[in-house]
N, C-alpha and C positions, 0 to 999 in steps of 0.2 A: 410815505416819507418817514425816515427814522428821526426821532427826536434827539436833540443834543443836550437836553436838560431833563431834570426830574422834579416833579412837584414834591415839596418837602413832606406832604401828607401821604404820598404814594409809597407803598412798601417797595423795597429794592432788594431783590434776591441776591444780587451780586455782593452787595455790602454785607448781607447776612452770611453769605458763604465765606467772605474774607475775614470774618471775626476769628476764624481759626488761625490766621496769620499771627495773631497776638497771643496764642495759646502755646505754652511751652511744650505740651504733649504733641502738638502738631509738628514742631521742629524735630523732636526725637523720633517720631514715626518716619519722617523723611530721611533723617540720618541713618536709622536702622535699615530702611529699605535700600539705601545706597551704600550700605556696609561701611559707614563712617563712625568712628569712635573718637570722642574728644577727651583729652586729658589736659584740663586747664586748672589744675589744682595741685596740691602737695601729694606726693606718693606716700600712701599709708595703707593700712589694712582695708579700708573701705574702697578707696579708689582702685587698689589692686584687685580686689574681689570683683568689682564691677567690670574692669577691663578684661581680666582673665575669663570671666563668665561670658562676656560678649564675644571675645575672640573664639572661644570654644563653640558657642552657639552658631556664630556665622560660619565657622569652619564646617560644622555639622550640616548646615543648610546647603553649602556649596564649597567644595574643597579646591576648586580651580579658580574661582573668581577672587580678585584681590580684596583685601580689607584695608581701609585707610585709617591710620592712627594719627590724628592731629594733636600736636603737643605744644603747650606753652605752660611750663611748670618750673617752679623753683627747685624741684628735686624732692628729696624726702628720705624715707627709710630704705636703706640698701637692700635688706632682705625682701621687702615687698616689691621693690623694683626688679630684683632678680627673678621673682616669681613671674612678673610680666614678661621679662626677657626670655625666660625658659619656655613660657607658653607660646610666645611668638615663634620660637624655634621648633617647638614640638608639633604645632599644627601644620597641616598640609597646605592650606590656603596661603598664598603670599601676603605678607603684611607690608604695606608701603607706609613709611613715616613721613610726616609733613611737619616741619618746624614753622610755627607761625607766632612770632613774638620772641620769647626768650626761653631757652631750655638750659637748665643748670643741673650740675651734679648727676644724680641718678636719672633724671629725665634726659640728659645729654647722652648717657649710656644707652638708654632705650632707643633713642633716635638713630643711633648708628647701626642697629640690628636689622632695620628694614631691608627687605629684598630690593626695593628702590627707595632712595632717600631724597626728599625734597626740602627746600627751605625758601621761605619768602624773602624777597630782596633786602628788607630792612630788619630781618631777625638776627638774633645773636645766640651763639652756642658757648657754654662755659663748662669747663671741667676743673676739678681741684682734687687735692689729696683727700683720701678717706679720713673722715673726722668723726669724733664722738664726744659727748660730754661725760667725762669720767670724774666721779667724785665718790669714792667708795673705799673699802679696805684695801690695803696694799696688795694682797694676793689677787683680789678682784681686778685691780688696776693692771697688774702684770698679765693676768689672763686676757683681759680686754685688749691690752696692747698687742699681745700675740695674735689675737683674732684680727685686729685692725691691720697688722702687717700682712697676714695671709690674704685678707680681703683686698688690700691695695694691690698685691701681686696679681690676684685674680682679675681685678678691674683693669690693670695695665695690660694683661694678656688679651682681654677683650678689645681694648683700644688698639693694640698692635694688629690684631687680626682684622679689624673692620675699618681701619683708617690708614692714612699714609703719614701720620705725625712723625716728625723726626726726633732724634735724641734730645735736642735742645727743648723742644716743646713738651716732650714727656717729662723732662727734668723740671720744666716750669710748672707742670701739673703737680709733681711731687712736692715742690717747694712753695706753692702758692696757688694761683689761678691762671688758666689759659682761656682768654676770651677770643672768639672768632666771629667775625661778621660773615655774611653769606659768601662773598667772593673768596675770603680766606678759607672758609669751610670747604668750598668746592676745590680749591687748590690743594688742600691737604687730605682730600678723600674722606672727609667727614660726611659729605652729602654727594649725591650724584647729579643734582640739577637745581638751579635757582628758578623759582616760579614767580 
């Protein structure tokens, strides 16, 4: 007859095995095995290096099997975000993006590049005009402004290519912020499916 209880002095192998469930390394092994990458932080040189490296490594291991990039990020550096975006487009393995929480700015741009784009039902997507903190010599300010205008044009082209945002919404992005919940994101082609 199988016992339904355990003597507290008796060793329990199952509990010993489950200690890994509380180990961060255990979670990352499962994520890597299932080709899952998480971006739950600001986009900067460190996060871009980690994501681009994982994308390339997973692509090397299997060029046909999808890679899942789950995002919940306030955005960050445009140049590092573009490195992630370019890597996603350069590799052969399809990258599926999943918005879980809130994606803003550069993270929102990355989310629209996925071959398949998903969003959890209570998540939010936000895009705004290109911005920078400028406090420098006049010529540097002029140079930086020229760069920002070129970058904004590039970002708008990416938005037009990968979404169905209308002229009013594109104007809202240029002059402030555009916030979309999952049902609106689906309607305007920012995502393919709500999960």
